[in-house]
C-alpha positions in Angstrom: 32.7 14.7 31.5 35.1 11.7 32.1 33.9 8.7 29.9 31.5 6.7 32.0 29.8 10.1 32.9 28.4 10.4 29.5 24.8 10.4 28.5 24.2 8.0 25.4 21.1 10.4 24.4 23.7 12.8 22.2 24.5 9.6 20.6 21.1 9.3 19.1 21.1 12.6 17.8 24.8 12.5 16.2 23.8 9.3 14.6 20.5 11.0 12.8 23.1 13.4 11.1 25.3 11.0 10.4 25.8 6.9 10.5 28.8 6.5 12.8 29.1 9.6 14.7 27.2 7.9 17.7 29.4 5.3 18.1 32.7 7.6 17.9 30.4 9.9 20.8 30.3 6.1 22.4 34.0 5.7 22.2 33.7 2.6 19.5 35.8 4.3 17.2 36.3 1.8 14.9 32.9 0.4 14.5 31.6 4.2 14.4 34.5 4.7 11.1 32.5 1.4 9.6 28.9 2.4 9.9 30.2 6.2 8.3 32.1 4.3 5.6 29.1 1.7 4.8 27.0 4.8 5.2 29.0 7.2 2.4 29.5 4.0 0.2 25.7 3.9 0.1 25.0 7.6 -0.7 28.2 7.9 -3.3 27.4 4.5 -5.5 23.5 3.5 -4.8 22.5 7.1 -5.5 24.8 7.8 -7.9 21.4 7.5 -10.3 20.6 10.7 -9.0 23.7 12.3 -9.3 24.2 10.9 -12.9 23.4 14.3 -14.6 25.4 16.5 -11.9 28.6 15.5 -14.1 26.6 16.7 -17.1 29.6 19.4 -18.6 26.3 21.6 -19.7 24.9 22.5 -16.0 26.4 23.5 -12.6 26.9 20.4 -10.1 25.1 21.9 -7.2 21.8 22.9 -9.3 21.6 19.5 -10.8 22.3 17.8 -7.3 19.7 19.5 -5.6 16.9 19.3 -7.9 14.4 17.4 -5.8 11.8 17.0 -8.2 14.6 14.0 -10.0 14.8 12.3 -6.7 13.8 8.8 -6.5 12.4 6.7 -3.6 14.8 3.9 -4.3 17.6 6.4 -4.3 17.3 7.5 -0.9 16.2 4.0 0.5 19.5 2.1 0.8 21.2 5.4 2.9 18.1 5.9 4.7 18.2 1.8 5.6 21.8 2.0 6.8 21.1 4.9 8.9 18.2 3.2 10.9 20.3 0.2 11.3 23.0 2.6 12.7 20.9 4.0 15.2 19.3 0.4 16.4 22.9 -0.4 16.8 23.6 2.8 18.8 20.7 1.8 20.7 21.7 -1.7 21.7 25.0 -0.6 22.4 23.3 1.8 25.0 21.3 -1.5 26.5 24.6 -3.9 26.6 26.1 -0.5 28.3 23.2 -0.7 31.0 23.3 -4.5 31.1 27.1 -4.5 32.5 26.3 -1.7 34.9 27.5 1.1 32.9 24.9 3.7 33.7 24.4 5.7 31.0 21.3 7.8 30.0 
């Protein structure tokens, strides 16, 4: 399949898994890398409060990190917002591609 023959719907599915993957699928490597970096930073720094107890030497990392009763809405709001805005950006890129005559579906 050539780049022009690719449908855009897989880009939406890839973006749901991780921000930036849909952009890479559409050939927007730099934009996808920036979205992925922003998503990783949001997960690492803005959700660090969830993982703060995970580095305690008395408890295993994965067990502490997977305790869902300690997850707060504020801990996942920013990474989720980054993911949703990235999904919107993929949608707008596909609309711009359709407007320019690129027939991707």
